[in-house]
N, C-alpha and C positions, 0 to 999 in steps of 0.2 A: 579244618585248616588241613591248604594240601601240602606240601615237602616242600622243605625251601633246598635244602641240597635229595642227591640219591645216589645210591651206589653206582659203577658200571652196569651189571648186574639188570639191579633196576630200572638203568637208565635207557639200556638195550633195550627192553621192554618196553618200557614209554617208547622210544623210537624204532620200534620194532626192526631192530636190525642185533648178530651179535655180542654178544661181549666182548672177543673181539675187537668188529666190527670198532667197539664203542673204544677200546683200547687204542686198537691203528688211527682212533680222530684225534686223542688227547695228543700221543705221540708227534701227530703231523701238526701242532696245532689250530684243528677246526674247532675244537671240541674243550671249549676253557673246562677246567679241573682245580685243586685246589688236594691236595695231601693235611689232614691233621691226625695227628698221635697216631701215624700208619698207617691211616684208613682215605683212602683215593676216593671225594666225595666233588659231583656234579651241583655244579649249581642249576635250581632248574629255570633261572633266565640262561642260562648257557643250555639250554635241549629250546627252548622259546626263540633265543635269538640262531642259533644251526637250523632249525624248521626253518626262519627267514632266510635265512643264506643260501639251501635248496629251493625253496619256495622262488627265490629273482634266479638264479641258476638256469634253473626246467625254463619258465620266463623267455630266460634269454632266448635261452632252444631254439624254442618253438620261433620264435620271433627274427 
């Protein structure tokens, strides 16, 4: 079973970016996250949504 939530470090690896970049995206509101018992967690669906947003932006830039 795939994880439902990712820690920022793991989300960064999935997205191919740094942990700092992930926190920057969270702070800007571009990447959804939750805080649970002091841990920052990123839903797997939020990673997929962010990837779709990037794809849409890229296709708009090409057009």
